[in-house]
C-alpha positions in Angstrom: -0.1 -0.1 -0.1 1.3 3.4 -1.0 1.6 6.0 2.0 1.2 9.5 1.9 1.3 10.6 5.6 3.4 12.8 7.8 3.1 12.0 11.3 -0.2 9.9 10.4 -1.6 13.2 8.4 -2.6 12.5 4.9 -0.9 14.6 2.4 -3.8 16.2 0.3 -1.8 17.2 -2.8 0.0 13.7 -3.2 -3.9 11.8 -2.5 -5.3 13.8 -5.3 -2.1 13.0 -7.7 -2.4 9.3 -6.8 -5.8 9.4 -7.8 -4.9 10.6 -10.9 -2.0 8.9 -12.0 -1.5 9.8 -15.3 -1.0 13.3 -13.9 2.2 12.0 -12.5 2.9 10.4 -16.0 2.3 13.9 -17.8 4.7 15.5 -15.4 7.3 13.2 -15.8 7.2 13.2 -19.5 7.3 17.3 -19.1 10.6 17.3 -17.0 12.0 14.4 -19.1 11.6 16.8 -22.2 13.5 19.6 -20.2 16.1 17.2 -19.2 17.5 15.8 -22.2 18.4 17.1 -25.8 17.9 20.8 -26.8 15.4 21.9 -24.3 17.7 20.4 -21.2 17.6 22.4 -18.1 20.2 21.1 -15.5 17.9 20.8 -12.5 15.3 18.9 -14.5 17.6 16.1 -14.9 17.4 15.5 -11.1 13.9 15.3 -10.9 12.1 14.3 -14.0 12.2 10.4 -12.9 10.3 11.4 -9.6 6.9 11.3 -11.0 7.4 8.5 -13.6 8.6 6.4 -10.8 5.4 7.2 -8.8 3.7 6.4 -11.8 4.6 3.1 -12.0 4.3 2.5 -7.8 0.7 3.4 -8.5 -0.1 1.6 -11.6 2.3 -1.2 -11.5 0.2 -2.7 -15.0 1.8 -3.5 -18.2 -0.2 -1.2 -20.1 0.8 1.7 -18.1 4.7 1.3 -18.9 3.7 1.0 -22.6 2.0 3.9 -22.2 5.1 5.6 -20.9 7.2 4.2 -23.6 4.7 5.9 -26.4 5.4 9.0 -24.2 9.1 8.7 -24.1 9.2 8.2 -28.2 7.0 11.3 -28.5 9.1 13.4 -26.2 12.5 12.2 -27.9 11.2 13.2 -31.1 10.7 16.9 -30.2 14.0 17.2 -27.6 16.1 15.2 -30.0 14.7 16.6 -33.5 17.5 17.7 -35.9 19.4 15.4 -34.3 20.8 14.0 -37.4 20.2 16.1 -40.0 19.0 19.8 -39.8 15.6 18.8 -41.6 13.3 16.3 -40.3 13.3 12.8 -42.2 12.5 9.0 -41.4 16.6 9.0 -40.5 16.0 11.6 -37.5 12.6 10.0 -36.5 14.4 6.4 -36.0 17.2 7.8 -33.9 15.2 10.2 -32.0 13.0 7.2 -31.3 15.8 4.8 -30.5 16.8 7.5 -27.6 13.3 7.2 -26.5 13.4 4.0 -25.8 17.1 4.1 -24.1 15.4 6.7 -21.6 12.5 4.3 -20.9 14.3 1.3 -20.5 15.3 2.1 -17.3 11.8 2.3 -15.7 11.2 -0.8 -17.6 13.8 -2.5 -15.5 12.3 -0.5 -12.3 8.7 -2.1 -13.1 9.8 -5.7 -13.6 12.0 -5.5 -10.2 8.3 -4.5 -8.6 6.8 -7.2 -10.7 8.8 -9.9 -9.6 8.4 -9.0 -6.0 12.3 -7.7 -5.6 13.0 -6.0 -2.5 11.5 -2.5 -2.6 15.0 -1.0 -1.6 16.7 -3.2 -4.3 14.4 -2.4 -6.8 14.7 1.4 -6.0 18.8 1.4 -6.8 18.2 -0.8 -9.8 16.7 2.4 -11.3 19.8 4.4 -11.8 22.0 1.3 -12.4 20.2 0.6 -15.3 20.1 4.2 -16.3 24.0 4.0 -16.2 24.1 0.8 -18.0 22.0 2.3 -20.9 23.9 4.9 -21.3 27.6 2.7 -21.4 26.4 -0.2 -23.6 24.1 1.6 -26.2 27.1 2.9 -28.0 25.7 4.4 -31.0 26.8 7.8 -32.4 23.7 9.3 -31.8 22.5 7.2 -29.0 25.3 7.5 -26.4 27.1 9.8 -24.4 26.2 12.7 -26.5 22.3 12.2 -25.6 23.0 11.0 -22.1 21.9 12.7 -18.9 25.4 13.4 -17.8 25.5 16.3 -20.8 22.7 18.2 -18.8 25.0 18.6 -15.9 28.2 20.1 -17.7 27.8 23.5 -15.7 28.3 21.3 -12.5 31.9 20.9 -12.6 32.3 19.5 -9.2 29.8 16.7 -9.7 31.2 16.2 -13.2 34.5 15.1 -11.5 32.7 11.7 -10.8 33.7 10.9 -14.4 37.2 10.5 -13.1 36.3 7.9 -11.1 33.5 5.8 -12.6 33.3 7.4 -16.1 30.5 9.7 -17.1 28.0 7.4 -16.2 28.5 7.5 -12.8 27.4 11.2 -13.0 23.9 9.7 -14.3 23.6 7.3 -11.5 23.8 9.8 -8.7 21.4 12.4 -10.3 18.8 9.6 -11.1 19.5 8.2 -7.5 17.5 11.3 -6.4 14.1 9.9 -8.1 14.4 6.4 -6.2 15.3 7.9 -2.6 12.3 10.7 -2.9 9.9 7.8 -4.1 11.5 5.8 -0.9 10.5 8.2 1.5 7.0 8.9 0.1 6.0 5.2 -0.4 7.3 4.0 3.0 5.9 7.7 4.8 7.4 11.4 6.1 9.0 9.8 9.1 12.6 9.9 10.8 13.5 6.3 9.3 12.9 7.1 5.8 13.7 11.2 6.0 17.2 10.1 7.4 17.8 8.2 3.7 17.0 11.5 2.1 19.4 13.2 4.2 22.1 10.8 3.8 21.8 11.3 0.1 21.9 15.0 0.1 25.1 15.1 2.4 26.6 12.6 -0.1 26.0 14.8 -3.3 27.2 17.6 -1.4 30.2 16.1 -0.4 30.8 14.6 -3.7 30.4 17.7 -5.5 32.4 19.7 -2.7 35.2 17.3 -3.0 35.2 17.5 -7.0 35.3 21.3 -6.7 38.0 21.0 -4.6 40.0 18.7 -6.9 39.3 21.7 -9.6 40.5 24.5 -7.6 43.7 22.7 -6.6 44.3 22.2 -10.3 45.7 25.5 -11.5 45.2 26.8 -15.1 48.2 25.8 -16.7 50.9 28.1 -17.2 52.4 29.1 -20.5 55.6 26.7 -19.8 53.3 23.9 -19.3 51.0 24.6 -22.9 51.6 24.0 -26.7 50.3 26.5 -29.2 47.6 24.6 -31.4 46.9 26.5 -34.9 43.3 25.5 -35.7 42.4 25.9 -39.2 38.8 26.2 -40.5 39.3 25.6 -43.8 37.2 23.4 -46.0 37.9 22.3 -49.4 34.3 20.9 -49.6 33.0 24.8 -50.0 35.5 25.2 -53.0 34.3 22.1 -54.6 31.6 23.8 -56.9 34.5 26.2 -58.0 36.9 23.6 -59.0 34.7 20.7 -59.7 35.5 20.4 -63.4 39.6 21.1 -63.1 40.7 18.5 -60.5 44.5 19.5 -61.0 43.6 23.2 -59.8 41.5 21.8 -57.1 44.6 19.3 -55.9 46.4 22.8 -56.2 44.0 24.6 -54.2 44.4 22.0 -51.4 48.3 22.7 -51.2 48.2 26.3 -51.2 46.0 26.5 -48.2 48.0 23.7 -46.4 50.9 26.1 -46.9 49.0 29.2 -45.8 48.0 27.8 -43.1 51.5 26.2 -42.0 53.1 29.5 -42.7 50.7 31.7 -40.3 51.0 28.9 -38.0 54.8 29.1 -37.5 55.0 32.9 -37.6 52.4 32.8 -34.7 54.3 30.2 -32.6 52.4 27.1 -33.1 53.1 23.7 -32.4 50.7 21.6 -34.4 48.7 22.8 -37.1 45.2 21.1 -36.9 42.1 20.6 -39.8 38.8 19.6 -39.6 37.3 16.5 -40.5 37.4 16.1 -44.1 38.9 19.5 -44.6 40.4 17.8 -47.7 39.7 15.0 -50.1 41.5 13.3 -53.0 40.9 10.2 -55.1 43.0 6.8 -54.0 45.2 7.4 -57.2 46.8 10.3 -56.0 46.8 9.7 -51.6 50.0 9.1 -51.5 51.1 12.0 -53.5 48.7 14.4 -51.6 50.3 13.3 -48.6 53.7 13.2 -49.4 53.3 17.1 -50.8 51.5 17.5 -47.9 54.6 16.6 -45.6 56.8 18.5 -47.9 55.4 21.7 -46.4 55.3 20.4 -42.9 59.4 19.9 -43.1 59.6 23.4 -45.1 57.6 25.0 -42.3 59.3 22.9 -39.3 55.7 22.2 -38.0 53.4 19.2 -37.0 49.9 19.0 -38.9 47.4 16.8 -38.4 45.9 16.3 -41.5 42.4 14.9 -42.7 42.1 13.5 -45.8 39.1 12.0 -47.1 40.3 9.2 -49.7 37.7 8.7 -52.3 37.7 5.2 -54.1 36.9 4.2 -57.6 35.4 1.0 -56.2 34.6 -0.1 -52.4 34.3 2.3 -49.9 36.0 5.5 -49.2 38.2 6.0 -46.3 38.2 8.9 -43.8 41.8 9.2 -42.7 43.7 11.3 -40.1 47.2 11.7 -40.9 49.9 12.8 -38.3 52.7 14.5 -40.0 55.6 15.6 -38.0 57.9 19.0 -38.6 60.6 16.7 -40.3 58.4 15.6 -42.7 57.8 12.5 -41.4 54.3 10.5 -41.8 53.7 8.9 -38.2 50.4 7.2 -38.4 47.4 7.1 -40.4 44.2 6.8 -38.5 41.2 5.5 -40.1 37.8 6.6 -38.3 35.8 4.0 -36.6 32.5 4.9 -35.1 30.9 5.7 -38.5 27.7 7.9 -38.6 24.7 5.5 -39.3 23.0 5.5 -42.8 24.9 9.2 -43.4 28.3 7.6 -43.5 28.1 3.6 -42.9 27.2 2.5 -46.1 30.1 4.3 -47.9 32.8 4.6 -45.7 35.5 2.1 -44.6 35.5 1.2 -40.8 38.7 1.5 -39.1 40.9 -1.2 -37.0 39.3 0.0 -33.9 42.9 1.1 -32.5 43.3 4.5 -31.0 46.9 6.3 -31.8 48.7 7.6 -28.8 51.6 9.0 -30.4 54.8 11.2 -28.7 56.1 14.6 -30.0 58.6 16.4 -28.4 58.1 14.7 -24.7 54.2 15.4 -25.3 51.6 12.5 -25.8 49.0 13.3 -28.2 45.6 11.2 -29.1 43.2 11.7 -31.9 39.6 10.5 -33.1 37.3 11.6 -35.7 34.2 13.6 -34.9 31.8 10.8 -33.6 34.5 8.8 -32.4 34.8 10.6 -29.6 31.4 8.8 -28.2 32.6 5.3 -28.3 33.7 4.8 -24.5 36.5 2.3 -25.4 37.8 4.1 -28.3 38.7 7.2 -25.7 39.4 5.4 -23.0 42.1 3.4 -25.1 44.1 7.2 -25.2 44.0 7.9 -21.7 47.6 8.0 -21.2 47.9 11.0 -23.7 48.7 14.9 -22.3 46.1 16.2 -25.1 43.3 15.0 -27.1 42.4 16.2 -30.6 38.9 15.6 -32.1 38.6 16.9 -35.8 35.2 16.9 -36.5 32.1 18.0 -38.7 28.9 19.4 -37.2 25.4 20.8 -37.8 23.3 23.3 -36.1 21.6 21.6 -33.5 24.2 18.8 -33.2 27.2 21.3 -32.0 25.5 21.9 -28.7 25.0 18.0 -28.1 28.8 17.6 -29.0 30.3 20.4 -27.2 29.0 19.4 -23.8 29.5 15.7 -24.2 33.4 15.9 -25.1 33.8 17.7 -21.8 33.6 14.1 -20.0 36.2 12.9 -22.0 38.4 15.5 -20.6 37.3 14.8 -16.9 37.6 10.8 -17.7 40.9 10.7 -19.1 42.7 13.4 -17.3 43.9 15.2 -21.0 43.2 18.7 -22.6 40.4 18.0 -24.9 40.3 20.0 -28.4 37.3 19.5 -30.5 37.8 21.8 -34.2 34.3 20.9 -36.4 33.3 22.3 -39.2 30.3 24.0 -38.8 30.1 23.7 -35.3 31.6 24.8 -32.2 35.0 24.8 -31.8 35.9 24.2 -28.1 38.8 23.5 -25.6 38.8 22.0 -22.0 41.3 21.4 -19.5 41.8 18.0 -17.9 39.4 18.9 -15.1 36.7 19.7 -17.7 37.0 23.7 -17.2 36.1 25.1 -20.8 38.9 27.5 -21.7 38.0 28.4 -25.2 34.8 28.5 -27.5 34.1 29.7 -31.0 31.5 29.0 -33.2 32.5 28.0 -36.7 29.0 27.6 -38.6 29.3 28.4 -42.1 32.8 29.3 -41.7 35.0 27.5 -44.1 38.4 29.6 -44.0 40.3 31.1 -41.4 42.8 30.2 -38.2 42.7 30.6 -34.8 45.2 30.1 -32.2 45.1 28.2 -28.6 47.5 27.4 -25.7 46.9 24.1 -25.0 47.8 22.2 -21.8 50.1 19.7 -21.9 50.0 18.4 -18.7 47.8 15.7 -18.8 47.3 13.8 -15.4 46.1 9.9 -14.4 42.9 9.7 -13.1 41.2 6.6 -11.0 39.1 6.0 -14.4 42.6 5.4 -16.5 43.4 2.6 -13.6 40.0 0.8 -13.0 38.7 1.5 -16.7 34.8 0.7 -17.0 34.3 -1.3 -13.8 31.2 0.9 -12.9 28.7 0.2 -15.5 29.8 -3.7 -15.3 28.9 -3.8 -11.6 25.6 -2.2 -12.2 25.1 -5.0 -14.6 26.0 -7.5 -12.0 23.5 -6.0 -9.5 20.7 -5.8 -11.9 21.2 -9.5 -12.5 21.1 -9.7 -8.4 17.9 -8.0 -8.2 16.2 -9.9 -10.5 17.4 -13.4 -8.9 16.4 -12.1 -5.6 13.1 -11.0 -6.7 12.8 -14.6 -8.6 13.7 -16.2 -4.8 10.9 -14.2 -3.1 8.3 -15.2 -5.4 9.4 -18.5 -5.5 9.2 -18.9 -1.3 5.9 -17.2 -1.4 4.5 -19.9 -3.9 6.0 -22.6 -1.4 4.3 -21.2 1.4 1.1 -20.7 -0.4 1.3 -24.5 -1.5 
C-alpha cells in the first residue's frame, strides 16, 4: 500500500495526484522534455524520474509501462529534433525514437523488479543502475554519450569530477538516484527513518560535489610553459569544390595552397601543431599518397607538425576517412581511420577503421586523436587515456553542435587530458584536464581562417584511467542480483501458499 502521511496525517496534494496517476505520467514527461536534448535544463534532470517512478508504483501494469514508452518516444522526437540532420526525415525519427526507448528502459527494469517482488529498496537502486547501463552499453553515435543525462550537468563542474572515477555514467547514476530516494520516502511515509535516507543522500551529493570542486580548484590553470600552441584551421575544401569541379588539378593545387598558407601563418604565430577539421581535404585514392607526400614537404619546409584529415575517395569500394599525423621533419607518423561511423549517412559508403586509438609522442608530449563521432565510443576514448592532449577534428551541424560541445567535456575529465574539438560547422571548444572550458568559438558556416589556442600539455592520471569501466559492469551485476533475488522471493511465496 502506498503511504502519503506525515506523522499520521494525510497529504492532500499527493492523495489527489495518486487518484489521477496519469497526472504523474504527464508531469514526468514534461520534465523529461527538459532534461535531455535541445531543451535540457540541469535541474530537471534531477527530478524528471520522480513522478514517473511514482506513476509505476501506483499503476504497476503492463499497459501503464507501455503508455510511458509511447510518451517517451514522443518526447524524444521533440527534444532531439534534427539530431541527425537539420531537416526532419525518417532517419531523424528512427534515432530520436531509439533515444526515447533508451530513456524508457531503466523504468522498464524498475517495473520488472516491482512486478517480480524484488525487495523495494533493491528495486529503487536498480533504476539508477539501469540508467548507467543504458548510457554505457548503447554506444551509437546518436544514442550514447552525446544524448546522455550527464550532458545536462556540464555546468556542475564539481559533480562532473565523478567521471574521473566511474566514467561519466556515474554522474547519471547519482543524478537519477534522487528519484529513487524521494519515492522511497513517499512510499514508506514521511518519518524519521525514511527522511534520514534523503538526508544521507543529500549529504553524499554535497560532499561529492564539494570534493570535486576542491580538486578542480587545486588544479591550477596551466602556465604557458606547460602549454603548446595549437593552430586550428577552419578551412573546408568542400566549400571550394563547385568552383573547381571541372578542373581537379586546380583543386589539388588549391588544397596545397591552403595547407602551405596555414602552415606559414601557424609558424609565424609560434604554433607547435596545425590541425584541420574533419573532411577538410579529399582526393582520389590514385593521388592519396602523392597528396600526403606534398603535405609532408610543407610540414618539413615550415618546421611544424600537422594533423591532416584526408577523405580518400575510392573508384570501387568504400571511401576511407583518415587523420594523418605528420611531424615537423616531414615524416608520416600515423594514419588513423575513422571507426565510429555515422549510421545511414556514412556507414554504407565509408570503410571502418581497425579500432585502434593512436597515442603518439612528439617532443615529449603524448597526443591522441579521434575523428568526430569516434569520441562517443567509450572504448575508443578510454584507449587514449595515457595522452596529454586529445584532438578531435569533426564535422557538425546546427543542432548537433551543442550536444557534442558539452559531451566531449566528459572525456577530458574521465581521461585527464586537455581536449580540443575543432569541427566544420560547429563550436570549436577547448577543455583542460578538469573539464574547465578554456575557449569556445562558433564556426558555423565559416570555411576559411585560423585560430590559435594555448593547450595544456600536462595531462594527469585519473582513477578511471586505472580501473576502467568497472562501474557499469558492477551495475550489470547488481541488476542480475536484483532479478534473481526477486525470483527467489516469488518462489518462497509460492511454496508457502502451496
